[in-house]
MIGUVO-817078 format. One record per residue (C-alpha): x, y, z. Coordinates in steps of 0.25 Angstrom, whole numbers, padded with zeros to 4 digits, always signed. Layout:
N
XYZ ...
This chain:
619
+0000+0000+0000 +0011+0011+0004 +0016+0006-0010 +0004+0009-0018 +0002+0024-0010 +0017+0027-0013 +0015+0024-0026 +0001+0031-0028 +0010+0044-0021 +0021+0043-0030 +0012+0043-0046 +0004+0055-0039 +0014+0062-0037 +0021+0061-0047 +0009+0062-0054 +0009+0077-0046 +0023+0078-0050 +0023+0076-0063 +0008+0085-0065 +0020+0098-0057 +0029+0095-0069 +0020+0092-0083 +0029+0100-0093 +0023+0113-0100 +0033+0124-0108 +0040+0129-0093 +0054+0126-0089 +0050+0116-0075 +0064+0117-0066 +0063+0108-0054 +0079+0111-0044 +0080+0105-0030 +0090+0113-0021 +0093+0104-0011 +0096+0093-0021 +0111+0098-0026 +0119+0087-0028 +0134+0088-0033 +0133+0105-0032 +0124+0105-0042 +0106+0104-0041 +0096+0095-0053 +0087+0103-0061 +0074+0097-0067 +0068+0102-0078 +0055+0102-0084 +0056+0105-0096 +0045+0114-0107 +0036+0106-0116 +0045+0104-0130 +0040+0100-0143 +0055+0101-0147 +0063+0087-0151 +0076+0095-0147 +0075+0105-0135 +0090+0111-0129 +0091+0114-0114 +0099+0125-0112 +0111+0133-0101 +0111+0148-0103 +0127+0151-0107 +0125+0163-0102 +0114+0173-0095 +0111+0188-0096 +0119+0197-0087 +0130+0188-0088 +0140+0190-0099 +0146+0176-0098 +0144+0163-0105 +0144+0153-0092 +0137+0140-0099 +0128+0138-0087 +0125+0123-0094 +0141+0118-0089 +0134+0116-0075 +0123+0106-0078 +0124+0093-0079 +0116+0078-0080 +0106+0084-0089 +0096+0077-0091 +0082+0077-0102 +0069+0068-0096 +0056+0065-0104 +0043+0064-0095 +0044+0050-0094 +0060+0050-0085 +0066+0046-0098 +0079+0053-0104 +0079+0062-0116 +0093+0063-0124 +0102+0074-0120 +0114+0080-0125 +0122+0092-0121 +0124+0102-0135 +0133+0112-0126 +0138+0116-0112 +0124+0122-0111 +0111+0113-0120 +0108+0099-0117 +0100+0095-0130 +0086+0086-0129 +0081+0078-0137 +0065+0071-0137 +0062+0085-0134 +0047+0084-0133 +0047+0074-0123 +0057+0080-0112 +0052+0082-0099 +0062+0087-0089 +0078+0091-0090 +0088+0088-0078 +0101+0093-0073 +0110+0096-0067 +0116+0108-0062 +0129+0113-0056 +0131+0127-0050 +0141+0136-0056 +0147+0144-0041 +0154+0132-0040 +0162+0131-0053 +0175+0129-0055 +0176+0123-0068 +0170+0132-0079 +0180+0139-0087 +0167+0153-0084 +0164+0153-0071 +0150+0159-0069 +0146+0170-0059 +0139+0166-0050 +0129+0178-0051 +0124+0171-0065 +0128+0156-0057 +0123+0145-0049 +0124+0140-0033 +0122+0128-0030 +0125+0127-0011 +0116+0113-0008 +0107+0121+0004 +0116+0133+0004 +0113+0142-0010 +0107+0141-0022 +0110+0150-0036 +0101+0147-0046 +0108+0158-0058 +0096+0151-0066 +0104+0150-0079 +0112+0138-0072 +0101+0129-0067 +0089+0130-0078 +0091+0131-0093 +0082+0133-0104 +0079+0123-0116 +0081+0132-0130 +0069+0138-0136 +0062+0139-0121 +0068+0151-0114 +0053+0158-0114 +0048+0147-0107 +0042+0149-0091 +0053+0144-0080 +0050+0136-0067 +0059+0133-0055 +0056+0124-0045 +0066+0124-0035 +0067+0115-0022 +0075+0121-0011 +0081+0120+0003 +0074+0123+0017 +0076+0137+0020 +0081+0142+0004 +0076+0153-0004 +0076+0157-0017 +0078+0173-0022 +0075+0174-0034 +0065+0184-0043 +0059+0170-0051 +0046+0171-0047 +0044+0162-0037 +0030+0154-0040 +0032+0143-0028 +0041+0147-0016 +0042+0135-0003 +0049+0130+0006 +0056+0118-0001 +0052+0123-0019 +0054+0134-0027 +0048+0138-0039 +0050+0151-0048 +0044+0153-0062 +0052+0160-0074 +0045+0165-0088 +0057+0162-0095 +0072+0156-0095 +0076+0171-0094 +0069+0175-0085 +0075+0164-0079 +0089+0165-0080 +0087+0180-0074 +0081+0175-0060 +0092+0169-0053 +0087+0161-0040 +0096+0160-0025 +0094+0148-0016 +0098+0151-0001 +0092+0153+0013 +0085+0166+0011 +0092+0179+0013 +0082+0190+0007 +0079+0204+0008 +0068+0211+0000 +0067+0229-0002 +0055+0233-0008 +0049+0243-0017 +0037+0246-0021 +0042+0240-0036 +0050+0231-0032 +0054+0220-0022 +0069+0216-0019 +0074+0205-0015 +0090+0203-0008 +0094+0188-0008 +0107+0186+0000 +0115+0171+0001 +0130+0175+0009 +0134+0163+0013 +0142+0168+0024 +0129+0175+0028 +0135+0190+0027 +0129+0198+0021 +0111+0197+0019 +0102+0202+0009 +0098+0211+0023 +0111+0215+0021 +0110+0219+0008 +0097+0222+0008 +0100+0238+0013 +0108+0244+0003 +0100+0237-0009 +0090+0244-0005 +0097+0257-0005 +0099+0252-0019 +0087+0248-0023 +0083+0262-0018 +0093+0269-0028 +0091+0262-0038 +0076+0262-0038 +0080+0276-0039 +0086+0280-0051 +0077+0270-0058 +0065+0281-0056 +0061+0273-0044 +0057+0260-0048 +0067+0249-0047 +0065+0241-0061 +0064+0225-0053 +0052+0222-0048 +0056+0210-0038 +0072+0208-0040 +0081+0199-0034 +0095+0203-0027 +0102+0190-0023 +0115+0192-0018 +0127+0178-0016 +0136+0181-0007 +0146+0166-0008 +0158+0160-0010 +0154+0151-0020 +0158+0156-0035 +0168+0153-0043 +0169+0165-0054 +0176+0174-0044 +0166+0185-0049 +0155+0193-0040 +0143+0201-0043 +0130+0199-0049 +0121+0196-0060 +0107+0205-0065 +0092+0199-0067 +0081+0206-0069 +0075+0204-0057 +0088+0198-0047 +0103+0199-0048 +0112+0190-0040 +0127+0193-0034 +0137+0184-0030 +0147+0189-0023 +0156+0183-0011 +0152+0181+0002 +0156+0191+0014 +0158+0191+0028 +0148+0203+0033 +0157+0212+0036 +0160+0214+0021 +0145+0217+0018 +0146+0230+0019 +0158+0232+0010 +0147+0220+0001 +0135+0227-0002 +0140+0240-0003 +0147+0229-0017 +0133+0225-0019 +0127+0237-0024 +0134+0243-0034 +0132+0227-0040 +0118+0226-0036 +0113+0239-0042 +0119+0234-0055 +0112+0224-0055 +0099+0227-0051 +0102+0240-0061 +0103+0227-0071 +0088+0228-0072 +0087+0242-0080 +0097+0235-0091 +0100+0226-0097 +0088+0218-0090 +0079+0230-0094 +0086+0235-0107 +0095+0227-0117 +0097+0220-0128 +0094+0210-0135 +0105+0202-0132 +0100+0203-0115 +0085+0203-0120 +0085+0191-0128 +0095+0182-0120 +0103+0168-0127 +0107+0162-0115 +0115+0153-0123 +0120+0160-0136 +0121+0175-0128 +0123+0187-0136 +0130+0199-0130 +0124+0215-0132 +0134+0225-0133 +0127+0233-0123 +0132+0228-0110 +0139+0243-0108 +0122+0245-0104 +0118+0231-0097 +0130+0231-0089 +0138+0244-0089 +0124+0252-0088 +0121+0242-0078 +0133+0245-0068 +0135+0260-0070 +0121+0262-0065 +0123+0254-0053 +0132+0263-0045 +0128+0276-0051 +0111+0271-0046 +0120+0270-0032 +0125+0285-0034 +0116+0291-0039 +0107+0287-0029 +0116+0288-0017 +0123+0275-0014 +0135+0278-0019 +0143+0289-0015 +0150+0298-0025 +0165+0294-0025 +0161+0280-0026 +0153+0282-0038 +0166+0288-0044 +0174+0277-0039 +0166+0266-0048 +0165+0276-0059 +0181+0278-0060 +0181+0263-0057 +0174+0260-0069 +0182+0268-0079 +0193+0261-0073 +0190+0247-0074 +0185+0250-0089 +0200+0250-0090 +0201+0239-0088 +0195+0233-0103 +0195+0238-0116 +0189+0252-0114 +0189+0251-0134 +0179+0240-0132 +0166+0244-0136 +0161+0240-0126 +0147+0236-0135 +0159+0225-0142 +0163+0221-0129 +0148+0216-0124 +0148+0210-0136 +0159+0202-0133 +0159+0200-0119 +0156+0185-0117 +0166+0183-0128 +0176+0193-0133 +0176+0203-0125 +0174+0195-0112 +0185+0202-0103 +0178+0215-0104 +0166+0214-0101 +0167+0216-0087 +0170+0231-0093 +0155+0233-0091 +0156+0236-0079 +0166+0247-0079 +0165+0255-0092 +0150+0249-0096 +0147+0257-0083 +0154+0269-0088 +0148+0272-0102 +0135+0269-0092 +0140+0283-0083 +0144+0290-0096 +0127+0287-0104 +0123+0293-0090 +0132+0305-0091 +0131+0308-0107 +0117+0306-0105 +0114+0316-0094 +0123+0327-0101 +0115+0326-0115 +0101+0325-0107 +0107+0336-0099 +0103+0329-0088 +0089+0326-0093 +0091+0308-0094 +0103+0300-0088 +0107+0288-0093 +0097+0280-0084 +0085+0286-0091 +0091+0280-0105 +0090+0269-0100 +0077+0269-0095 +0072+0273-0110 +0081+0260-0116 +0072+0252-0104 +0059+0258-0111 +0062+0257-0123 +0067+0242-0121 +0063+0235-0111 +0067+0218-0103 +0060+0215-0113 +0065+0221-0128 +0078+0222-0128 +0085+0231-0137 +0094+0229-0150 +0109+0230-0145 +0114+0237-0159 +0099+0247-0155 +0104+0251-0140 +0113+0264-0144 +0104+0271-0156 +0094+0267-0145 +0101+0275-0133 +0103+0287-0142 +0091+0288-0144 +0085+0288-0130 +0100+0297-0128 +0109+0305-0134 +0115+0306-0146 +0129+0307-0137 +0124+0295-0130 +0124+0289-0142 +0139+0292-0146 +0143+0288-0130 +0137+0274-0135 +0144+0274-0147 +0158+0278-0146 +0163+0273-0133 +0152+0260-0130 +0148+0255-0143 +0163+0262-0147 +0177+0259-0142 +0181+0271-0136 +0184+0276-0122 +0174+0282-0115 +0178+0294-0110 +0174+0295-0095 +0184+0308-0093 +0174+0316-0103 +0159+0310-0100 +0164+0309-0083 +0167+0324-0086 +0152+0328-0087 +0151+0326-0074 +0160+0332-0069 +0171+0320-0066 +0185+0319-0067 +0191+0307-0073 +0207+0305-0073 +0213+0294-0078 +0230+0288-0077 +0236+0277-0081 +0243+0267-0074 +0248+0253-0080 +0244+0238-0074 +0250+0223-0077 +0243+0220-0090 +0238+0206-0087 +0236+0203-0101 +0222+0201-0097 +0210+0199-0085 +0214+0196-0073 +0199+0196-0062 +0201+0197-0051 +0192+0188-0041 +0189+0189-0025 +0191+0175-0015 +0180+0179-0006 +0184+0168+0003 +0199+0174+0006 +0196+0190+0000 +0207+0187-0009 +0206+0193-0025 +0210+0181-0035 +0213+0181-0050 +0197+0177-0052 +0200+0175-0069 +0212+0178-0078 +0209+0182-0092 +0221+0182-0104 +0233+0185-0094 +0242+0177-0103 +0254+0188-0101 +0269+0189-0098 +0262+0194-0083 +0252+0186-0079 +0262+0174-0084 +0270+0175-0073 +0264+0180-0064 +0256+0167-0064 +0244+0172-0056 +0232+0161-0060 +0217+0163-0057 +0212+0162-0043 +0224+0167-0039 +0221+0175-0025 +0229+0190-0023 +0236+0189-0010 +0248+0201-0013 +0253+0209-0026 +0270+0214-0022 +0265+0210-0007 +0251+0220-0006 +0240+0212-0002 +0230+0210-0013 +0217+0218-0008 +0204+0223-0016 +0209+0236-0014 +0224+0234-0020 +0218+0221-0030 +0220+0232-0041 +0233+0235-0038 +0239+0220-0041 +0243+0222-0057 +0242+0238-0056 +0233+0248-0054 +0234+0263-0054 +0240+0263-0038 +0249+0251-0043 +0254+0253-0054 +0265+0245-0065 +0274+0243-0074 +0283+0236-0080 +0293+0227-0073 +0285+0227-0061 +0283+0216-0049 +0272+0209-0047 +0271+0199-0037 +0258+0193-0032 +0255+0183-0023 +0242+0176-0025 +0236+0163-0017 +0231+0150-0024 +0226+0137-0022 +0228+0123-0025 +0219+0115-0028 +0217+0110-0014 +0212+0125-0010 +0226+0126-0006 +0232+0141-0006 +0244+0143-0009 +0251+0158-0011 +0258+0160-0023 +0268+0170-0027 +0267+0177-0040 +0277+0185-0049 +0278+0193-0062 +0286+0204-0067 +0274+0215-0074 +0276+0214-0090 +0264+0225-0095 +0256+0233-0090 +0245+0240-0096 +0239+0254-0091 +0227+0257-0085 +0219+0270-0084 +0216+0276-0070 +0203+0282-0068 +0199+0293-0057 +0186+0299-0057 +0184+0313-0049 +0174+0326-0048 +0177+0336-0055 +0182+0348-0046 +0177+0359-0055 +0165+0353-0065 +0157+0364-0072 +0142+0364-0071 +0139+0355-0081 +0148+0342-0075 +0141+0345-0062 +0126+0346-0068 +0130+0334-0075 +0134+0326-0064 +0124+0329-0055 +0113+0324-0065 +0123+0313-0067 +0125+0309-0049 +0113+0316-0045 +0123+0322-0036 
């Protein structure tokens, strides 16, 4: 009798389960975070119904906002496809991101395992953590959804439903629409794949704080490995920033619901820290900090938070077809990174300055640093050309969008104010472009300059043609001089390293380290013998810190010349993790010239300069 009852129960249970999982045109994913095996999660998908005999299931090679090809399919294994009876269907892996399934008209279910990117040490291109994934059983899960969920070619616009079984007490921080939030299970829906990728999820024990305005609800979610910083710690400064942004944008925030997701963690191998923007959220990855460093971290966060939030204006509400109709596996770059990242970087700090959250001296130092930083890149390379080639040919020039790109925005702001007699500013131009286009109406890449000219002034078009689309160096002294700023330029020599050396940070011992080396096979670097991963201890007997790191290979304060000797002490780790300090020596064989710019207020500004400075700064 007991067996019979059990059989009835199983039959009824399976009938209910079958009814719940009847196929339709949507994607229905299932993930159980309680079942982590070998640091991997199993993903199951009840697929849409197909009439084709063959379909291709894909993971993105790249996603919007990253400007890097990461090939998320490389983290997927044990892929299988089954019909409704549980029979296997033929599957062929056709490239790193694609699985082709035969007899697709019979396809019912797909399953596979996913490894996370945070602890990957094998990929040649480490995934930047704000776009990556993390699996820490019973501690934290980071779902940047392109790392877990794919799409069928030709079915990007179908609805997605995600069902998560979660550990006790866990909360999923996201701006995705939740149709169910219960103690053990959450269900989220997304209107299509693009929206799914646009909404990351972080699962952990909750640490959240809300900031509410009449038109917008802001949520702050924090995961701190050491509990050194909380959402409440961040909320006061972030509320000030949101009020400032709201005032600057005309008294209304552009996103009704927005989630700031902050991850303070020692996990990750990219060697970089920062954030990635989305329409309704942003994901931040920074080193875990002790409580005593809290105030420093919060101050640093506000600039990044301002940058990511302004992305709700551009490119999320103002973009070209290359961004609006994004090809996840064959991405085509727009030539207007100066607008998407550069303008955003300009407004990130300008809003804080304009609205009284940053003093004048700090802001002018910020501009000065960007001018100096931009000179580390190829200043004769047209920005539009660099943008089109940012994924390959000009990858090493991309970071200039945060230097020269921001300066382009500043120059446009000054020129527009001058040409309009103070009746128009750069934000007004952005508003006009957004009104003409918008989130669902992208512009054509080649039409943007014409649109800008029609909505502003010929001088603005002349600037764009000459200094953004052309190779000429921006005359910063002339343009900044319009608002009574004086730019002084000196030259100095540094060691020619032959390529790019990127400095990172080991948050466990607070040492700077060599995070990346590209095209550095020159005589000096070969003789010195420095290696990726080396942690910097001292140079010529001087301990290395943030304060003097720029001096190691030459700076305006510590100039070098041919024949100088450099003694560099570094820490290296063997395969067992044991540290050994190594002394490196080399003689400077080649130098290259650098510029050092200093920015100050004119002591004798003209009335016109005073007027334009007041219009620009509000002070």
